N, C-alpha and C positions, 0 to 999 in steps of 0.2 A: 459588490462582487458579482461577476458575470460568469456564465458557463457556456461551454461549447460541447456538443455531442455529435455522434455520428452513428450510422447503422441502427437507428431506432426503429422498432416495429412492435408487433403485438405480443412479444414474448413476455414471460413473467417479470414482474418488477422486483429487483433485488435490493434496491435502495429507494425509500420513499421519505422525503423530508418535506414537512409542511409547516410553514411559518416558524421555523426554528429560530429561537432567540437565546443568546447567552449574555447575561450581564454579570460581571464580577463586582463584588461588594467589598467594602472596607471592614475594618475590625468591628465597627458598630452596625454592620449589616446595611449600610447605606450604599446605594448604587454608585459605582465608581467608574467602570468602563463597560460600554456595550460593545462587545467584541463581534457579535453576530446579530444582525437585525432582520428578523422575519424572512429568512432564506427558505425557498421552496425549490425542489427539483426531484426528478425521478431518474433512476438508472435501470435499464432493462437487462435481462439475462444475455450475456455474451457481448455487451456493449463496452466500448472504450470511451470513457466520458472524462472530459477535462473541466476542472473547476478553476476558473481564472479570476485573478484579482491581484492588485499591487501588494507589495509587502505590507503587512500590518492590517490587511483587509478582513482577516478572520478565517482564512482557509485552514490553517492548522487547528484552530479551535473547532471548526466544523468537523474535521477528521476525528478529533478526540471525542466529540459527541457521538459520531458514528461507531467508534470503537468502544464506547461505554466508559471511557476514562473521565468524561465530564457529563453532567446531566444538563439538558437545556432548561433555561429559566422559564421558557414558554414554547409552545408548539409541540409537534409530534414527529418522532423519528422511528422508522421501522427498517431493519436490516434483515434481508432474507425472510421477511414476514414476521420477525420477532423484535422485541425491544433490544437495543444494543447491550443492555445489562444482562441479558439472558446468557447463562453459562453455555448452553448448547450451541449458540451462534458463534462462539469464539473459535471452535474447531473448523469453521467454514470460512475463516478470514485469514488472509496473509497480509502483513503490514510491513512497509519499508519506510522508516522515518527519514526526515531530511538529512540528518547526520547519521552516517553509518557507524553503528556501535558493534564491533566484533572483537572477539578475543584474539589479540595480536599474535599470541604464541601457539595458537592452534592452526592446523592446516585447513584448507577449504574442505577436504573430506571429513576431517575431525569436527569441523563446525557443523556440517550437515548431520553427521552422526549424532552429535550431542543434542541438537534441537529435535531430531527425529525421535530420540528416546524420550524427550519431554512430552511428546505426543503419544507415547506408548508403542512406537514402532520398534522393531528389532529384527535380528536374524537376517535371513535371506531377503525379506521384503525391504528392509531398510537399506541393505547394501545395493539392491537393484534400484531402488528409488534414488539413492545418492548418486550412483553412476549415471542414471538417466538425466538427472538435473545438471550434473557437472558437464555432461555432453551438450545439453540444451543451451547452457549459458556460455559455452565455448571455453571451459576451463579444465577439461579432462586432462590436458597435457601438463597442467600445473596443479593437479589435485592435491599433491602432498607438499606444496610450497606453503610456508606459513603466511598468515594474513599480513604480518608486519613487513613482508618482503614484496607485497603486491602493490600495484599502482591503484590510484583512486577508482579508475574504471573497473579494474578487476574486483576490487572490494565491493563496488556497487553491484556487480554481477553475482558475487557470493551472497550478498544481502538479498537479492532477488531469489536466488535458489533457496536460501534459508526460509524465505517467506512462503515458498511453494512446497516445502518438504511434506506438509500435511495434506497436499493436493486440495487446497481450498477452492471454493467456487468464486469467492470475491477477493480481489487483490487491491489494496489501498496503498498508493504511492505518494508520498509527500515530497514534492520537488525532486523527482527521480534523477534529473540531469544536473542538479545543482553542484557547482564546483568541478565539473568534469571538462576536459579538453574536448575539441571537436570530435576526435575519434571515439572517446568514451561516450559522448552524447549519442553518437550514431549507433554504437553498440547497444546502449540501453533502449533507444527507440526501436531498433530492430527486434529486440526481445519482447517489447510491449506489443508490437504488431503480431509477432509469432504467437504470443499468448492469447491475443484477441481471436486469432484464427482457430484456437483450440476451444473457443466458446467460454473462456474465462471472462468474468465481469471485472472490468478494471476502472477504478476511479483514481485519477491523478490530479495533483494540483500543480499550478505553474503561474508565474507572473508574466510569462512570455507567450503571446498568442502563436507565434511561429512554431514554437516547440510543440504545442498541442496539435496544430494543423499538420505537422509532419507525421 
């Protein structure tokens, strides 16, 4: 697995991975699959960082360790200066999985409102935040359209807005352009660039070098 980064400087380190290894075991606790093998990298504040590798190279497993969903078998991982399992770090992370899982019978606005309330937001602040994000992802004109009536590109943008509802410092995107047509890929890339300009730290995975270079 290889990585590509840009705009690196002496800013604070938001992700530090040192010799991270993840080995899955069978029923008898015998090593079965080494999904990640001694991976090391750092991502600084405000950086857009691409984690590259072919399908099956361990990119998604690495993200799950960063999110605290899996624990490394060996090595060390720090996210925003904390262990990924720390509850406090969760409120500073936005995550978009490779497959977009949204409630199809909710509108874009209802989706953001629902997830905002999960973070304890409400009232005028939540309405303002929702309107701001819908405008930012270019969906203000279809804010009340149900998810089931949207294209894959629109759904991907809703997922990005959802991941940003809590105004996280770190955004983790697993294959953000997967399954999208050229127009949808361009829209998502433009959003990532715009978020980078806002000094959000972004880690994205891809098996296509050209996607990350864009």
